[in-house]
A tleap script that builds the chain and sets N, CA, C and O, in Angstrom:
source leaprc.protein.ff14SB
mol = sequence {
  NMET THR SER LYS ILE SER LEU ASN ALA MET
  ARG PHE TYR ALA TYR HIE GLY VAL LEU PRO
  GLN GLU LYS LYS VAL GLY ASN TRP PHE SER
  VAL ASP LEU GLU LEU SER VAL ASP LEU SER
  ARG ALA ALA LEU SER ASP GLN LEU GLN ASP
  THR LEU ASN TYR ALA GLU VAL TYR ALA ALA
  VAL GLU GLU GLU MET ALA ILE PRO SER GLU
  LEU LEU GLU HIE ALA ALA GLY ARG ILE LEU
  ARG ARG ILE ARG GLY GLN PHE PRO GLN VAL
  GLU GLY ILE MET VAL ARG LEU THR LYS GLU
  TYR PRO PRO PHE LYS GLY GLN VAL GLY GLY
  ALA SER VAL THR LEU SER GLU GLY CVAL
}
set mol.1.N position { 0.842 -1.182 0.000 }
set mol.1.CA position { 0.000 0.000 0.000 }
set mol.1.C position { 0.886 1.243 0.000 }
set mol.1.O position { 1.796 1.367 0.819 }
set mol.2.N position { 0.618 2.137 -0.900 }
set mol.2.CA position { 1.278 3.436 -0.897 }
set mol.2.C position { 0.417 4.390 -0.093 }
set mol.2.O position { -0.786 4.490 -0.337 }
set mol.3.N position { 1.008 5.089 0.857 }
set mol.3.CA position { 0.206 5.981 1.691 }
set mol.3.C position { 1.000 7.227 2.069 }
set mol.3.O position { 2.219 7.194 2.243 }
set mol.4.N position { 0.266 8.315 2.186 }
set mol.4.CA position { 0.870 9.596 2.541 }
set mol.4.C position { -0.067 10.348 3.462 }
set mol.4.O position { -1.285 10.178 3.420 }
set mol.5.N position { 0.525 11.175 4.286 }
set mol.5.CA position { -0.206 12.139 5.098 }
set mol.5.C position { 0.267 13.512 4.651 }
set mol.5.O position { 1.467 13.761 4.539 }
set mol.6.N position { -0.680 14.394 4.397 }
set mol.6.CA position { -0.345 15.762 3.993 }
set mol.6.C position { -0.911 16.736 5.009 }
set mol.6.O position { -2.052 16.600 5.451 }
set mol.7.N position { -0.114 17.703 5.368 }
set mol.7.CA position { -0.558 18.847 6.163 }
set mol.7.C position { -0.353 20.062 5.275 }
set mol.7.O position { 0.776 20.375 4.898 }
set mol.8.N position { -1.428 20.740 4.943 }
set mol.8.CA position { -1.380 21.805 3.951 }
set mol.8.C position { -1.696 23.168 4.551 }
set mol.8.O position { -2.552 23.304 5.425 }
set mol.9.N position { -0.988 24.158 4.059 }
set mol.9.CA position { -1.252 25.566 4.379 }
set mol.9.C position { -1.237 25.851 5.882 }
set mol.9.O position { -2.086 26.583 6.389 }
set mol.10.N position { -0.268 25.268 6.588 }
set mol.10.CA position { -0.071 25.621 7.995 }
set mol.10.C position { 0.513 27.038 7.997 }
set mol.10.O position { 1.542 27.281 7.366 }
set mol.11.N position { -0.129 27.962 8.693 }
set mol.11.CA position { 0.320 29.364 8.661 }
set mol.11.C position { 0.962 29.749 9.983 }
set mol.11.O position { 0.482 29.401 11.062 }
set mol.12.N position { 2.073 30.485 9.862 }
set mol.12.CA position { 2.826 30.943 11.031 }
set mol.12.C position { 3.311 32.359 10.792 }
set mol.12.O position { 3.703 32.711 9.679 }
set mol.13.N position { 3.285 33.165 11.830 }
set mol.13.CA position { 3.941 34.471 11.774 }
set mol.13.C position { 5.329 34.255 12.340 }
set mol.13.O position { 5.481 33.797 13.473 }
set mol.14.N position { 6.348 34.587 11.548 }
set mol.14.CA position { 7.718 34.283 11.956 }
set mol.14.C position { 8.661 35.391 11.484 }
set mol.14.O position { 8.249 36.344 10.823 }
set mol.15.N position { 9.913 35.241 11.835 }
set mol.15.CA position { 10.908 36.293 11.616 }
set mol.15.C position { 12.076 35.793 10.784 }
set mol.15.O position { 13.235 36.012 11.137 }
set mol.16.N position { 11.776 35.122 9.682 }
set mol.16.CA position { 12.794 34.645 8.767 }
set mol.16.C position { 13.080 35.722 7.730 }
set mol.16.O position { 12.164 36.374 7.230 }
set mol.17.N position { 14.351 35.902 7.411 }
set mol.17.CA position { 14.708 36.855 6.367 }
set mol.17.C position { 16.095 37.423 6.565 }
set mol.17.O position { 16.663 37.362 7.655 }
set mol.18.N position { 16.625 37.974 5.495 }
set mol.18.CA position { 17.965 38.549 5.493 }
set mol.18.C position { 17.924 40.013 5.906 }
set mol.18.O position { 18.821 40.484 6.605 }
set mol.19.N position { 16.899 40.732 5.483 }
set mol.19.CA position { 16.820 42.168 5.736 }
set mol.19.C position { 16.486 42.459 7.201 }
set mol.19.O position { 15.707 41.733 7.819 }
set mol.20.N position { 17.079 43.526 7.754 }
set mol.20.CA position { 16.787 43.885 9.150 }
set mol.20.C position { 15.290 44.055 9.415 }
set mol.20.O position { 14.799 43.680 10.480 }
set mol.21.N position { 14.572 44.616 8.453 }
set mol.21.CA position { 13.128 44.817 8.599 }
set mol.21.C position { 12.398 43.486 8.787 }
set mol.21.O position { 11.470 43.392 9.590 }
set mol.22.N position { 12.819 42.463 8.049 }
set mol.22.CA position { 12.169 41.153 8.167 }
set mol.22.C position { 12.393 40.549 9.548 }
set mol.22.O position { 11.510 39.895 10.101 }
set mol.23.N position { 13.586 40.777 10.098 }
set mol.23.CA position { 13.907 40.234 11.411 }
set mol.23.C position { 13.156 40.960 12.522 }
set mol.23.O position { 12.880 40.386 13.575 }
set mol.24.N position { 12.828 42.227 12.277 }
set mol.24.CA position { 12.156 43.036 13.290 }
set mol.24.C position { 10.633 42.941 13.183 }
set mol.24.O position { 9.953 42.754 14.192 }
set mol.25.N position { 10.096 43.066 11.971 }
set mol.25.CA position { 8.657 43.136 11.759 }
set mol.25.C position { 8.039 41.754 11.581 }
set mol.25.O position { 6.917 41.521 12.031 }
set mol.26.N position { 8.743 40.844 10.939 }
set mol.26.CA position { 8.219 39.513 10.684 }
set mol.26.C position { 7.351 39.463 9.445 }
set mol.26.O position { 7.208 40.456 8.732 }
set mol.27.N position { 6.768 38.290 9.190 }
set mol.27.CA position { 6.002 38.060 7.979 }
set mol.27.C position { 5.168 36.796 8.177 }
set mol.27.O position { 5.408 36.018 9.100 }
set mol.28.N position { 4.198 36.606 7.307 }
set mol.28.CA position { 3.422 35.372 7.293 }
set mol.28.C position { 4.089 34.346 6.395 }
set mol.28.O position { 4.573 34.663 5.308 }
set mol.29.N position { 4.102 33.115 6.872 }
set mol.29.CA position { 4.678 31.991 6.146 }
set mol.29.C position { 3.665 30.856 6.140 }
set mol.29.O position { 2.852 30.727 7.056 }
set mol.30.N position { 3.725 30.040 5.102 }
set mol.30.CA position { 2.920 28.824 5.099 }
set mol.30.C position { 3.833 27.634 4.835 }
set mol.30.O position { 4.838 27.736 4.131 }
set mol.31.N position { 3.455 26.512 5.416 }
set mol.31.CA position { 4.218 25.281 5.279 }
set mol.31.C position { 3.280 24.181 4.805 }
set mol.31.O position { 2.196 23.987 5.356 }
set mol.32.N position { 3.715 23.466 3.774 }
set mol.32.CA position { 3.026 22.279 3.290 }
set mol.32.C position { 3.955 21.095 3.499 }
set mol.32.O position { 5.138 21.158 3.165 }
set mol.33.N position { 3.416 20.019 4.052 }
set mol.33.CA position { 4.182 18.790 4.251 }
set mol.33.C position { 3.483 17.642 3.544 }
set mol.33.O position { 2.257 17.538 3.561 }
set mol.34.N position { 4.266 16.797 2.934 }
set mol.34.CA position { 3.749 15.523 2.435 }
set mol.34.C position { 4.666 14.445 2.997 }
set mol.34.O position { 5.868 14.440 2.733 }
set mol.35.N position { 4.094 13.541 3.766 }
set mol.35.CA position { 4.868 12.529 4.470 }
set mol.35.C position { 4.486 11.145 3.960 }
set mol.35.O position { 3.317 10.763 4.006 }
set mol.36.N position { 5.459 10.404 3.479 }
set mol.36.CA position { 5.246 9.008 3.095 }
set mol.36.C position { 5.420 8.164 4.350 }
set mol.36.O position { 6.471 8.174 4.991 }
set mol.37.N position { 4.365 7.437 4.681 }
set mol.37.CA position { 4.378 6.622 5.891 }
set mol.37.C position { 3.432 5.441 5.671 }
set mol.37.O position { 2.403 5.577 5.008 }
set mol.38.N position { 3.778 4.314 6.217 }
set mol.38.CA position { 2.952 3.123 6.067 }
set mol.38.C position { 1.712 3.245 6.953 }
set mol.38.O position { 1.806 3.227 8.181 }
set mol.39.N position { 0.563 3.368 6.318 }
set mol.39.CA position { -0.696 3.515 7.046 }
set mol.39.C position { -1.547 2.255 7.006 }
set mol.39.O position { -2.725 2.291 7.363 }
set mol.40.N position { -0.968 1.147 6.577 }
set mol.40.CA position { -1.759 -0.079 6.409 }
set mol.40.C position { -2.340 -0.581 7.732 }
set mol.40.O position { -3.485 -1.033 7.759 }
set mol.41.N position { -1.588 -0.515 8.819 }
set mol.41.CA position { -2.121 -0.961 10.116 }
set mol.41.C position { -3.265 -0.069 10.571 }
set mol.41.O position { -4.293 -0.562 11.035 }
set mol.42.N position { -3.091 1.244 10.440 }
set mol.42.CA position { -4.138 2.181 10.857 }
set mol.42.C position { -5.395 2.026 10.009 }
set mol.42.O position { -6.507 2.204 10.506 }
set mol.43.N position { -5.222 1.695 8.730 }
set mol.43.CA position { -6.367 1.505 7.846 }
set mol.43.C position { -7.230 0.333 8.297 }
set mol.43.O position { -8.426 0.289 8.008 }
set mol.44.N position { -6.627 -0.610 9.001 }
set mol.44.CA position { -7.366 -1.765 9.518 }
set mol.44.C position { -7.820 -1.584 10.970 }
set mol.44.O position { -8.929 -1.975 11.334 }
set mol.45.N position { -6.957 -0.990 11.789 }
set mol.45.CA position { -7.199 -0.980 13.232 }
set mol.45.C position { -8.052 0.177 13.737 }
set mol.45.O position { -8.755 0.034 14.737 }
set mol.46.N position { -8.001 1.324 13.058 }
set mol.46.CA position { -8.686 2.540 13.511 }
set mol.46.C position { -8.139 3.022 14.857 }
set mol.46.O position { -8.873 3.589 15.667 }
set mol.47.N position { -6.836 2.789 15.088 }
set mol.47.CA position { -6.203 3.155 16.348 }
set mol.47.C position { -5.105 4.189 16.103 }
set mol.47.O position { -4.290 4.038 15.193 }
set mol.48.N position { -5.091 5.242 16.924 }
set mol.48.CA position { -4.124 6.333 16.779 }
set mol.48.C position { -2.683 5.834 16.860 }
set mol.48.O position { -1.821 6.341 16.143 }
set mol.49.N position { -2.408 4.861 17.709 }
set mol.49.CA position { -1.031 4.378 17.856 }
set mol.49.C position { -0.504 3.701 16.587 }
set mol.49.O position { 0.699 3.467 16.473 }
set mol.50.N position { -1.381 3.385 15.639 }
set mol.50.CA position { -0.954 2.732 14.402 }
set mol.50.C position { -0.727 3.712 13.256 }
set mol.50.O position { -0.502 3.295 12.119 }
set mol.51.N position { -0.785 4.989 13.541 }
set mol.51.CA position { -0.581 6.000 12.502 }
set mol.51.C position { 0.400 7.052 13.001 }
set mol.51.O position { 0.966 6.927 14.087 }
set mol.52.N position { 0.587 8.062 12.213 }
set mol.52.CA position { 1.420 9.205 12.577 }
set mol.52.C position { 0.493 10.276 13.140 }
set mol.52.O position { -0.450 10.696 12.470 }
set mol.53.N position { 0.752 10.711 14.347 }
set mol.53.CA position { -0.092 11.720 14.986 }
set mol.53.C position { 0.237 13.079 14.393 }
set mol.53.O position { 1.281 13.655 14.700 }
set mol.54.N position { -0.654 13.600 13.538 }
set mol.54.CA position { -0.302 14.841 12.857 }
set mol.54.C position { -0.392 16.057 13.750 }
set mol.54.O position { 0.135 17.111 13.393 }
set mol.55.N position { -1.039 15.954 14.897 }
set mol.55.CA position { -0.983 17.055 15.866 }
set mol.55.C position { 0.447 17.209 16.391 }
set mol.55.O position { 0.918 18.326 16.605 }
set mol.56.N position { 1.132 16.083 16.596 }
set mol.56.CA position { 2.527 16.135 17.032 }
set mol.56.C position { 3.435 16.658 15.917 }
set mol.56.O position { 4.392 17.385 16.183 }
set mol.57.N position { 3.137 16.292 14.681 }
set mol.57.CA position { 3.909 16.802 13.544 }
set mol.57.C position { 3.740 18.317 13.460 }
set mol.57.O position { 4.720 19.044 13.298 }
set mol.58.N position { 2.505 18.790 13.571 }
set mol.58.CA position { 2.238 20.227 13.540 }
set mol.58.C position { 3.037 20.943 14.635 }
set mol.58.O position { 3.663 21.970 14.373 }
set mol.59.N position { 3.017 20.410 15.848 }
set mol.59.CA position { 3.738 21.027 16.968 }
set mol.59.C position { 5.230 21.123 16.672 }
set mol.59.O position { 5.864 22.122 17.013 }
set mol.60.N position { 5.797 20.095 16.043 }
set mol.60.CA position { 7.223 20.125 15.691 }
set mol.60.C position { 7.506 21.220 14.661 }
set mol.60.O position { 8.497 21.942 14.779 }
set mol.61.N position { 6.642 21.344 13.656 }
set mol.61.CA position { 6.807 22.394 12.650 }
set mol.61.C position { 6.680 23.769 13.305 }
set mol.61.O position { 7.462 24.674 13.016 }
set mol.62.N position { 5.702 23.918 14.177 }
set mol.62.CA position { 5.492 25.196 14.876 }
set mol.62.C position { 6.736 25.604 15.667 }
set mol.62.O position { 7.130 26.770 15.645 }
set mol.63.N position { 7.350 24.653 16.362 }
set mol.63.CA position { 8.566 24.952 17.134 }
set mol.63.C position { 9.710 25.377 16.222 }
set mol.63.O position { 10.439 26.314 16.548 }
set mol.64.N position { 9.880 24.709 15.093 }
set mol.64.CA position { 10.957 25.070 14.167 }
set mol.64.C position { 10.708 26.436 13.520 }
set mol.64.O position { 11.647 27.199 13.292 }
set mol.65.N position { 9.449 26.738 13.228 }
set mol.65.CA position { 9.137 28.039 12.619 }
set mol.65.C position { 9.380 29.190 13.587 }
set mol.65.O position { 9.566 30.326 13.152 }
set mol.66.N position { 9.381 28.924 14.875 }
set mol.66.CA position { 9.616 29.961 15.878 }
set mol.66.C position { 11.087 30.340 15.995 }
set mol.66.O position { 11.417 31.332 16.645 }
set mol.67.N position { 11.973 29.569 15.378 }
set mol.67.CA position { 13.420 29.857 15.402 }
set mol.67.C position { 13.761 30.646 14.144 }
set mol.67.O position { 13.647 30.109 13.043 }
set mol.68.N position { 14.182 31.916 14.277 }
set mol.68.CA position { 14.474 32.727 13.096 }
set mol.68.C position { 15.638 32.170 12.274 }
set mol.68.O position { 16.635 31.686 12.811 }
set mol.69.N position { 15.475 32.257 10.964 }
set mol.69.CA position { 16.533 31.910 10.016 }
set mol.69.C position { 16.620 33.017 8.983 }
set mol.69.O position { 15.626 33.687 8.703 }
set mol.70.N position { 17.775 33.209 8.427 }
set mol.70.CA position { 17.899 34.180 7.342 }
set mol.70.C position { 17.297 33.632 6.060 }
set mol.70.O position { 16.654 34.366 5.310 }
set mol.71.N position { 17.501 32.355 5.806 }
set mol.71.CA position { 17.082 31.766 4.535 }
set mol.71.C position { 15.922 30.798 4.719 }
set mol.71.O position { 15.872 30.045 5.692 }
set mol.72.N position { 14.991 30.829 3.773 }
set mol.72.CA position { 13.914 29.841 3.758 }
set mol.72.C position { 14.482 28.437 3.659 }
set mol.72.O position { 13.964 27.502 4.271 }
set mol.73.N position { 15.552 28.295 2.886 }
set mol.73.CA position { 16.190 26.997 2.700 }
set mol.73.C position { 16.618 26.404 4.042 }
set mol.73.O position { 16.463 25.205 4.277 }
set mol.74.N position { 17.153 27.244 4.908 }
set mol.74.CA position { 17.619 26.782 6.216 }
set mol.74.C position { 16.443 26.367 7.100 }
set mol.74.O position { 16.482 25.316 7.738 }
set mol.75.N position { 15.405 27.192 7.134 }
set mol.75.CA position { 14.232 26.862 7.946 }
set mol.75.C position { 13.567 25.573 7.444 }
set mol.75.O position { 13.180 24.725 8.247 }
set mol.76.N position { 13.436 25.425 6.131 }
set mol.76.CA position { 12.844 24.208 5.561 }
set mol.76.C position { 13.714 22.989 5.873 }
set mol.76.O position { 13.195 21.911 6.162 }
set mol.77.N position { 15.025 23.160 5.815 }
set mol.77.CA position { 15.939 22.062 6.142 }
set mol.77.C position { 15.824 21.638 7.592 }
set mol.77.O position { 15.883 20.448 7.900 }
set mol.78.N position { 15.661 22.604 8.487 }
set mol.78.CA position { 15.462 22.274 9.905 }
set mol.78.C position { 14.180 21.483 10.105 }
set mol.78.O position { 14.157 20.509 10.858 }
set mol.79.N position { 13.104 21.903 9.426 }
set mol.79.CA position { 11.827 21.186 9.542 }
set mol.79.C position { 11.996 19.759 9.045 }
set mol.79.O position { 11.552 18.819 9.704 }
set mol.80.N position { 12.628 19.585 7.896 }
set mol.80.CA position { 12.835 18.249 7.331 }
set mol.80.C position { 13.620 17.367 8.302 }
set mol.80.O position { 13.226 16.233 8.573 }
set mol.81.N position { 14.724 17.888 8.822 }
set mol.81.CA position { 15.549 17.097 9.748 }
set mol.81.C position { 14.793 16.776 11.036 }
set mol.81.O position { 14.925 15.677 11.574 }
set mol.82.N position { 14.013 17.715 11.526 }
set mol.82.CA position { 13.243 17.501 12.761 }
set mol.82.C position { 12.216 16.389 12.571 }
set mol.82.O position { 12.094 15.501 13.415 }
set mol.83.N position { 11.485 16.439 11.472 }
set mol.83.CA position { 10.464 15.418 11.226 }
set mol.83.C position { 11.111 14.041 11.077 }
set mol.83.O position { 10.640 13.058 11.650 }
set mol.84.N position { 12.201 13.981 10.297 }
set mol.84.CA position { 12.887 12.693 10.098 }
set mol.84.C position { 13.427 12.154 11.418 }
set mol.84.O position { 13.363 10.950 11.668 }
set mol.85.N position { 13.960 13.035 12.265 }
set mol.85.CA position { 14.522 12.590 13.534 }
set mol.85.C position { 13.483 12.218 14.574 }
set mol.85.O position { 13.668 11.250 15.313 }
set mol.86.N position { 12.399 12.966 14.643 }
set mol.86.CA position { 11.388 12.759 15.679 }
set mol.86.C position { 10.394 11.655 15.320 }
set mol.86.O position { 9.814 11.029 16.206 }
set mol.87.N position { 10.199 11.418 14.032 }
set mol.87.CA position { 9.199 10.454 13.583 }
set mol.87.C position { 9.856 9.428 12.662 }
set mol.87.O position { 9.780 9.563 11.441 }
set mol.88.N position { 10.498 8.409 13.224 }
set mol.88.CA position { 11.256 7.451 12.415 }
set mol.88.C position { 10.399 6.639 11.442 }
set mol.88.O position { 10.932 6.053 10.500 }
set mol.89.N position { 9.077 6.594 11.655 }
set mol.89.CA position { 8.210 5.863 10.738 }
set mol.89.C position { 8.013 6.595 9.405 }
set mol.89.O position { 7.484 6.013 8.458 }
set mol.90.N position { 8.432 7.862 9.322 }
set mol.90.CA position { 8.331 8.620 8.073 }
set mol.90.C position { 9.398 8.106 7.112 }
set mol.90.O position { 10.593 8.153 7.400 }
set mol.91.N position { 8.940 7.620 5.974 }
set mol.91.CA position { 9.840 7.042 4.968 }
set mol.91.C position { 10.272 8.060 3.926 }
set mol.91.O position { 11.305 7.880 3.282 }
set mol.92.N position { 9.509 9.114 3.751 }
set mol.92.CA position { 9.837 10.167 2.799 }
set mol.92.C position { 9.125 11.437 3.208 }
set mol.92.O position { 8.074 11.399 3.850 }
set mol.93.N position { 9.707 12.565 2.831 }
set mol.93.CA position { 9.135 13.848 3.237 }
set mol.93.C position { 9.349 14.889 2.157 }
set mol.93.O position { 10.393 14.932 1.506 }
set mol.94.N position { 8.343 15.724 1.981 }
set mol.94.CA position { 8.443 16.914 1.145 }
set mol.94.C position { 7.995 18.085 2.011 }
set mol.94.O position { 6.921 18.054 2.611 }
set mol.95.N position { 8.837 19.121 2.067 }
set mol.95.CA position { 8.533 20.342 2.813 }
set mol.95.C position { 8.526 21.495 1.822 }
set mol.95.O position { 9.501 21.704 1.100 }
set mol.96.N position { 7.422 22.250 1.786 }
set mol.96.CA position { 7.373 23.481 0.996 }
set mol.96.C position { 7.125 24.622 1.967 }
set mol.96.O position { 6.110 24.646 2.663 }
set mol.97.N position { 8.058 25.572 2.013 }
set mol.97.CA position { 7.956 26.730 2.892 }
set mol.97.C position { 7.795 27.966 2.012 }
set mol.97.O position { 8.615 28.227 1.132 }
set mol.98.N position { 6.734 28.718 2.261 }
set mol.98.CA position { 6.414 29.891 1.447 }
set mol.98.C position { 6.398 31.148 2.308 }
set mol.98.O position { 5.733 31.203 3.342 }
set mol.99.N position { 7.142 32.153 1.861 }
set mol.99.CA position { 7.051 33.488 2.445 }
set mol.99.C position { 5.927 34.183 1.692 }
set mol.99.O position { 6.042 34.436 0.493 }
set mol.100.N position { 4.832 34.494 2.399 }
set mol.100.CA position { 3.645 34.986 1.718 }
set mol.100.C position { 3.804 36.384 1.129 }
set mol.100.O position { 3.209 36.679 0.092 }
set mol.101.N position { 4.576 37.234 1.753 }
set mol.101.CA position { 4.750 38.601 1.266 }
set mol.101.C position { 6.238 38.937 1.193 }
set mol.101.O position { 6.755 39.661 2.044 }
set mol.102.N position { 6.925 38.414 0.180 }
set mol.102.CA position { 8.364 38.684 0.089 }
set mol.102.C position { 8.621 40.172 -0.145 }
set mol.102.O position { 7.847 40.845 -0.826 }
set mol.103.N position { 9.721 40.680 0.429 }
set mol.103.CA position { 9.978 42.118 0.402 }
set mol.103.C position { 10.673 42.582 -0.884 }
set mol.103.O position { 11.815 43.042 -0.854 }
set mol.104.N position { 9.973 42.453 -1.998 }
set mol.104.CA position { 10.506 43.032 -3.229 }
set mol.104.C position { 9.363 43.577 -4.052 }
set mol.104.O position { 8.205 43.192 -3.888 }
set mol.105.N position { 9.718 44.479 -4.935 }
set mol.105.CA position { 8.715 45.152 -5.751 }
set mol.105.C position { 8.111 44.179 -6.749 }
set mol.105.O position { 8.818 43.394 -7.380 }
set mol.106.N position { 6.804 44.243 -6.879 }
set mol.106.CA position { 6.135 43.403 -7.851 }
set mol.106.C position { 5.024 42.601 -7.206 }
set mol.106.O position { 4.978 42.448 -5.986 }
set mol.107.N position { 4.143 42.097 -8.023 }
set mol.107.CA position { 3.032 41.276 -7.576 }
set mol.107.C position { 3.443 39.808 -7.608 }
set mol.107.O position { 3.766 39.271 -8.668 }
set mol.108.N position { 3.429 39.170 -6.461 }
set mol.108.CA position { 3.773 37.757 -6.382 }
set mol.108.C position { 2.968 37.148 -5.232 }
set mol.108.O position { 2.815 37.763 -4.176 }
set mol.109.N position { 2.466 35.957 -5.446 }
set mol.109.CA position { 1.666 35.291 -4.428 }
set mol.109.C position { 2.478 34.699 -3.303 }
set mol.109.O position { 1.903 34.199 -2.336 }
set mol.110.N position { 3.781 34.737 -3.392 }
set mol.110.CA position { 4.665 34.204 -2.368 }
set mol.110.C position { 5.932 33.663 -3.008 }
set mol.110.O position { 5.978 33.405 -4.211 }
set mol.111.N position { 6.944 33.499 -2.194 }
set mol.111.CA position { 8.209 32.899 -2.626 }
set mol.111.C position { 8.386 31.612 -1.837 }
set mol.111.O position { 8.329 31.620 -0.607 }
set mol.112.N position { 8.602 30.501 -2.546 }
set mol.112.CA position { 8.647 29.192 -1.894 }
set mol.112.C position { 9.972 28.473 -2.141 }
set mol.112.O position { 10.655 28.686 -3.143 }
set mol.113.N position { 10.297 27.617 -1.184 }
set mol.113.CA position { 11.400 26.681 -1.292 }
set mol.113.C position { 10.824 25.302 -1.001 }
set mol.113.O position { 10.055 25.137 -0.055 }
set mol.114.N position { 11.189 24.321 -1.802 }
set mol.114.CA position { 10.716 22.952 -1.596 }
set mol.114.C position { 11.919 22.039 -1.431 }
set mol.114.O position { 12.825 22.037 -2.264 }
set mol.115.N position { 11.925 21.266 -0.358 }
set mol.115.CA position { 12.954 20.252 -0.112 }
set mol.115.C position { 12.255 18.904 0.038 }
set mol.115.O position { 11.192 18.807 0.653 }
set mol.116.N position { 12.857 17.883 -0.523 }
set mol.116.CA position { 12.268 16.554 -0.360 }
set mol.116.C position { 13.360 15.513 -0.213 }
set mol.116.O position { 14.499 15.689 -0.645 }
set mol.117.N position { 12.958 14.421 0.418 }
set mol.117.CA position { 13.876 13.323 0.664 }
set mol.117.C position { 13.054 12.038 0.705 }
set mol.117.O position { 12.110 11.927 1.487 }
set mol.118.N position { 13.408 11.084 -0.120 }
set mol.118.CA position { 12.772 9.791 -0.083 }
set mol.118.C position { 11.343 9.727 -0.621 }
set mol.118.O position { 10.628 8.763 -0.350 }
set mol.119.N position { 10.921 10.727 -1.371 }
set mol.119.CA position { 9.564 10.672 -1.954 }
set mol.119.C position { 9.630 10.464 -3.448 }
set mol.119.O position { 8.593 10.392 -4.107 }
savepdb mol mol.pdb
quit
């Protein structure tokens, strides 16, 4: 069975960025996760212990987003490493981190970085 858990459009106000203004004022960010994990036992048992508790995954992402980084790449890498380390049942992960209002002239819906491993 191929199975994935996705957490989409998790929003956080955080202080990631290179410019002094970004570090002081902050910005809105969104995080999308796609986690490859074997859900075959949970599909049969209907028991929380047989799946990945996504409330715990959310809490881990929230903690990592609270640590300022200059680069989106660094923050996304921390999230990826945290999930892989804290949840060994995750076989593959995709992290997309989007800065919703990047500080440059022009109309853009956001600037994103995507990192993946094992998907």
